[in-house]
DRENTOR-205010 format. One record per residue (C-alpha): x, y, z; residue number from 1. Coordinates in Angstrom, 2 decimals. Each point is the difference from the previous one (the first is absolute). Example, Ala and Ser with C-alpha at 12.3 -4.5 7.8 and 13.67 -1.06 7.14 Angstrom:
# DRENTOR-205010
u v w pos
12.30 -4.50 7.80 1 $
1.37 3.44 -0.66 2 $
***
This chain:
# DRENTOR-205010
u v w pos
-35.13 14.73 -96.35 1 $
2.37 2.85 0.93 2 $
-1.25 3.55 0.42 3 $
2.53 2.78 -0.33 4 $
-0.32 2.94 2.40 5 $
0.81 2.31 -2.91 6 $
-3.12 -1.16 -1.83 7 $
-2.16 0.22 3.12 8 $
1.10 3.58 0.68 9 $
-0.74 0.92 -3.61 10 $
-3.47 -1.54 0.20 11 $
-0.81 1.82 3.26 12 $
1.08 3.30 -1.53 13 $
-2.13 -0.58 -3.08 14 $
-2.98 -1.10 2.14 15 $
0.18 3.34 1.80 16 $
0.42 2.15 -3.11 17 $
-2.16 -2.05 -2.36 18 $
1.97 1.67 -2.75 19 $
3.06 -1.53 -1.67 20 $
1.65 3.34 -0.81 21 $
-0.26 1.38 3.53 22 $
1.03 -3.33 1.58 23 $
3.01 -0.29 -2.30 24 $
1.03 3.54 0.92 25 $
-0.24 -0.80 3.72 26 $
2.07 -3.13 -0.49 27 $
2.55 1.80 -2.19 28 $
-0.34 -2.56 -2.79 29 $
-1.34 0.12 -3.57 30 $
-3.68 -0.75 -0.56 31 $
0.67 -3.03 -2.26 32 $
2.26 -1.46 2.72 33 $
-2.81 0.38 2.56 34 $
-2.44 -1.71 -2.39 35 $
2.39 -2.93 -0.38 36 $
0.39 -0.28 3.81 37 $
-3.77 -0.13 0.55 38 $
-0.42 -2.60 -2.73 39 $
2.79 -2.08 1.52 40 $
-1.67 0.20 3.42 41 $
-3.36 -1.05 -1.40 42 $
1.66 -2.88 -1.87 43 $
1.71 -1.16 3.20 44 $
-3.26 0.14 1.98 45 $
-2.11 -1.39 -2.84 46 $
-2.70 2.64 0.57 47 $
-0.97 3.35 -1.50 48 $
0.63 2.83 2.45 49 $
-1.13 2.95 -2.13 50 $
-2.66 0.91 -2.54 51 $
1.70 2.15 -2.62 52 $
-1.76 2.22 -2.50 53 $
1.19 2.98 -1.98 54 $
-1.75 2.33 2.43 55 $
0.64 -1.55 3.44 56 $
1.60 -2.71 2.08 57 $
-2.03 -1.83 2.66 58 $
0.82 -2.70 2.51 59 $
-1.70 -3.32 -0.39 60 $
-1.48 -1.62 3.08 61 $
3.12 -2.19 0.16 62 $
2.15 3.09 -0.45 63 $
-1.64 1.83 2.90 64 $
0.45 -3.02 2.25 65 $
3.61 -0.40 -1.09 66 $
0.73 3.69 0.64 67 $
-1.16 -0.28 3.62 68 $
2.27 -3.01 0.47 69 $
2.87 1.89 -1.62 70 $
-0.37 2.87 2.47 71 $
0.45 -2.41 2.89 72 $
2.87 -1.76 -1.73 73 $
1.91 3.21 -0.72 74 $
-0.60 1.19 3.56 75 $
1.46 -3.25 1.33 76 $
2.99 0.28 -2.33 77 $
0.67 3.57 1.13 78 $
-0.24 -0.99 3.67 79 $
2.31 -2.96 -0.63 80 $
2.55 2.32 -1.59 81 $
-0.13 2.36 2.98 82 $
0.18 -2.90 2.46 83 $
3.10 -1.63 -1.49 84 $
1.72 3.39 -0.10 85 $
-0.85 0.57 3.67 86 $
1.31 -3.46 0.90 87 $
3.20 0.58 -1.97 88 $
0.47 3.33 1.77 89 $
-0.54 -1.57 3.43 90 $
-3.32 1.82 0.44 91 $
-2.20 -3.10 0.08 92 $
0.27 -3.66 0.97 93 $
0.70 -1.72 3.29 94 $
2.89 0.03 2.47 95 $
0.59 -2.50 2.83 96 $
1.74 1.64 2.97 97 $
1.39 -1.66 3.13 98 $
0.85 1.95 3.14 99 $
1.23 -0.42 3.54 100 $
-2.57 0.43 2.76 101 $
1.54 3.12 1.55 102 $
-0.33 1.92 -3.26 103 $
-3.80 0.04 0.44 104 $
0.37 2.60 2.74 105 $
2.98 1.62 -1.68 106 $
0.82 0.80 -3.60 107 $
-2.37 -2.39 -1.80 108 $
-3.19 2.15 0.26 109 $
1.55 3.10 -1.65 110 $
1.63 -2.19 -2.66 111 $
-3.33 -1.63 -0.90 112 $
-1.93 3.28 0.15 113 $
2.45 1.75 -2.31 114 $
0.07 -2.87 -2.48 115 $
-3.78 -0.41 -0.13 116 $
-0.41 3.74 -0.54 117 $
2.40 -0.11 -2.96 118 $
-1.11 -3.37 -1.41 119 $
-3.63 -0.66 1.02 120 $
-0.47 -2.64 -2.71 121 $
2.78 -2.28 1.30 122 $
-1.33 -2.78 2.23 123 $
2.16 -0.50 3.09 124 $
0.19 -3.44 1.62 125 $
1.53 0.26 3.48 126 $
1.65 -2.77 2.02 127 $
1.33 0.33 3.54 128 $
3.09 -2.21 0.36 129 $
3.16 -0.43 2.00 130 $
3.27 0.88 -1.72 131 $
0.79 -3.68 -0.64 132 $
-3.49 -0.59 -1.44 133 $
0.40 3.02 -2.26 134 $
3.31 -1.25 -1.40 135 $
-1.59 -3.36 -0.81 136 $
-3.10 1.63 -1.55 137 $
2.13 2.32 -2.13 138 $
2.14 -2.91 -1.23 139 $
-3.11 -1.99 -0.92 140 $
-1.62 2.95 -1.76 141 $
-2.97 -0.02 2.40 142 $
0.52 3.71 0.73 143 $
1.46 2.68 -2.23 144 $
1.64 2.29 2.54 145 $
0.64 -0.11 3.73 146 $
0.50 2.57 2.74 147 $
2.48 -1.55 2.42 148 $
3.34 0.37 1.74 149 $
3.39 -0.93 -1.43 150 $
2.32 -1.78 -0.35 151 $
-1.34 -1.92 -3.00 152 $
2.46 -2.64 -1.12 153 $
-1.61 -1.30 -3.17 154 $
1.45 0.47 -3.47 155 $
-3.44 -0.21 -1.62 156 $
-1.29 3.03 1.91 157 $
0.68 3.69 -0.35 158 $
-0.57 2.53 2.77 159 $
-0.27 3.72 0.62 160 $
0.50 1.71 3.39 161 $
-2.82 2.30 1.04 162 $
1.21 1.21 3.41 163 $
1.37 -0.71 3.44 164 $
-1.96 -0.14 3.24 165 $
1.89 0.94 3.15 166 $
-0.39 -1.97 3.20 167 $
-1.74 1.47 3.03 168 $
-0.37 -1.11 3.59 169 $
-3.45 -1.25 1.07 170 $
-0.75 0.31 3.73 171 $
-3.00 -0.72 2.22 172 $
-1.76 3.29 0.71 173 $
0.77 -0.56 3.70 174 $
3.77 -0.22 -0.62 175 $
2.15 2.69 1.67 176 $
1.32 1.10 -3.41 177 $
-3.40 -0.13 -1.76 178 $
-0.17 3.78 -0.45 179 $
3.67 0.53 -0.79 180 $
-0.40 0.38 -3.75 181 $
3.64 -1.01 -0.48 182 $
1.93 -2.66 1.86 183 $
3.40 -1.66 0.00 184 $
-0.17 -3.78 -0.29 185 $
2.34 -0.46 2.96 186 $
-2.78 1.39 2.22 187 $
-1.95 -3.17 -0.76 188 $
2.73 -2.51 0.84 189 $
-1.87 -1.27 3.06 190 $
-3.41 -0.23 -1.67 191 $
-1.49 -3.22 -1.38 192 $
-0.27 0.07 -3.78 193 $
-2.72 -1.23 -2.34 194 $
1.93 -0.99 -3.13 195 $
-0.84 -1.26 -3.43 196 $
0.23 -3.76 -0.35 197 $
3.45 -0.95 -1.22 198 $
-0.99 -2.58 -2.62 199 $
-2.94 1.85 -1.58 200 $
1.36 3.56 0.33 201 $
3.75 -0.50 -0.15 202 $
0.66 3.44 -1.53 203 $
-1.73 1.87 2.82 204 $
1.46 -2.28 2.63 205 $
3.61 0.37 -1.13 206 $
-0.26 3.78 -0.46 207 $
-1.48 0.52 3.46 208 $
2.55 -2.25 1.70 209 $
2.79 1.88 -1.79 210 $
-1.40 3.37 1.11 211 $
-0.22 -1.09 3.63 212 $
3.52 -1.45 -0.05 213 $
1.29 3.28 -1.47 214 $
-1.64 1.74 2.97 215 $
1.90 -2.28 2.37 216 $
-2.48 -2.69 1.00 217 $
-1.74 -3.18 -1.08 218 $
-3.80 0.30 0.26 219 $
-1.87 -2.17 2.46 220 $
-2.61 -1.66 -2.21 221 $
-3.30 -0.62 1.78 222 $
-2.26 -0.69 -2.98 223 $
0.28 -0.48 -3.76 224 $
-2.46 0.54 -2.86 225 $
0.07 0.06 -3.79 226 $
-2.18 2.99 -0.89 227 $
0.50 3.65 0.84 228 $
-3.53 0.48 1.31 229 $
0.42 -3.02 2.30 230 $
3.29 1.32 1.39 231 $
-1.57 3.41 0.65 232 $
-3.06 -1.62 1.58 233 $
2.20 -1.94 2.41 234 $
1.84 3.20 0.89 235 $
-3.36 1.62 0.72 236 $
-0.84 -2.95 2.24 237 $
3.04 0.80 2.13 238 $
2.09 -2.97 -1.12 239 $
3.05 2.17 -0.68 240 $
1.45 2.59 -2.34 241 $
0.95 -0.47 -3.62 242 $
1.72 1.50 -3.00 243 $
-2.29 0.17 -3.03 244 $
-0.12 1.65 -3.45 245 $
-1.51 3.48 0.17 246 $
-3.07 -1.18 -1.90 247 $
-1.12 -1.60 3.28 248 $
-0.99 3.39 1.44 249 $
-2.89 0.08 -2.51 250 $
-1.67 -2.70 2.07 251 $
-0.73 2.73 2.60 252 $
-0.57 -2.30 2.96 253 $
-0.83 2.08 3.11 254 $
2.07 -2.31 2.20 255 $
3.21 0.49 -2.05 256 $
2.32 2.97 -0.32 257 $
2.73 0.43 -2.60 258 $
3.34 1.75 0.25 259 $
2.74 0.88 -2.47 260 $
3.33 -1.74 0.57 261 $
2.79 2.41 0.93 262 $
2.74 -2.45 -0.96 263 $
0.70 -0.26 -3.70 264 $
-3.20 -1.89 -0.90 265 $
0.05 -2.72 -2.59 266 $
-2.82 -0.42 -2.47 267 $
-1.67 -2.57 -2.20 268 $
-0.28 0.43 -3.74 269 $
-3.18 -0.55 -1.97 270 $
0.05 -0.93 -3.66 271 $
-2.04 -1.13 -2.96 272 $
0.84 -3.27 -1.73 273 $
-1.15 -1.68 -3.21 274 $
1.07 -2.65 -2.49 275 $
2.58 1.25 -2.49 276 $
-1.96 -1.53 -2.86 277 $
-3.28 1.67 0.97 278 $
-0.64 2.63 -2.68 279 $
-3.48 1.15 1.05 280 $
-0.28 3.74 -0.75 281 $
-2.11 0.41 3.14 282 $
2.91 -1.29 2.07 283 $
2.37 2.84 -0.85 284 $
-2.79 2.54 0.50 285 $
-0.75 -1.43 3.44 286 $
3.70 -0.07 0.96 287 $
0.43 3.68 -0.88 288 $
-3.10 1.10 1.90 289 $
0.84 -2.24 2.99 290 $
3.54 1.37 0.27 291 $
-1.27 3.60 -0.04 292 $
-2.84 -0.66 2.46 293 $
2.30 -1.91 2.37 294 $
2.59 2.77 -0.09 295 $
-2.67 2.60 0.80 296 $
-1.43 -2.17 2.78 297 $
3.37 -0.62 1.64 298 $
0.92 3.66 -0.30 299 $
-3.11 1.00 1.86 300 $
-0.27 -2.83 2.51 301 $
***
């Protein structure tokens, strides 16, 4: 048995008007056509829905029950129509997002806040991962979009830059230059350095070594760590100085001071990445909002 929505809508209209002429006028069809639709619906159901006389039309008990069901059915159909349109427009659905740890005290909060304000019906699934883990997850389709640092050497992935974070110097609060505000790297040539671990954070490591060599010295490495917050924590413990992305100052450790680099400071780029064959509408919406939010964050940080 197949029920046509057209017939159900006609029946509901007639059940409300209880008059074929008025119902036909509301439906913008001829009265004989409406009569045929109701008869076809009753034939499909195998029950009588209406009592018809020359003077009035009344619902049968079955008709009244069926009308209540039809209301719910038409409401569900309308909601389904709205829902699929919202999904197609990127206004509803789910989005899996990976991110590097340091973004949680940097640009990630404003990105998520802005997106959730614009698209409250999109479910966000968040995954903290290293850059290497993100690349693997994106390839495998386990996440839809990642917030990470380039370079990304994978032909299956597309990327979009969202900004550059400059490096700063992190110093123990007891350091002679702790209140300087700005410092030349050569002033730190005799200090022990806490650096990022070469294997796990090769981008940071190579950039920092290059900056120090450009300033005329090779840093004396006392300790190494993989995460920004760990590096800054070791600086605060007096284990040495370091060069870190400017996002590190958001950690606000009382035992650590930060200074701008007077020499031409390098920076680290941040980007979004996703599979080229991922056509989720929510993905492009998120990328646009993330790029804007990141640009505003970096401009004000």
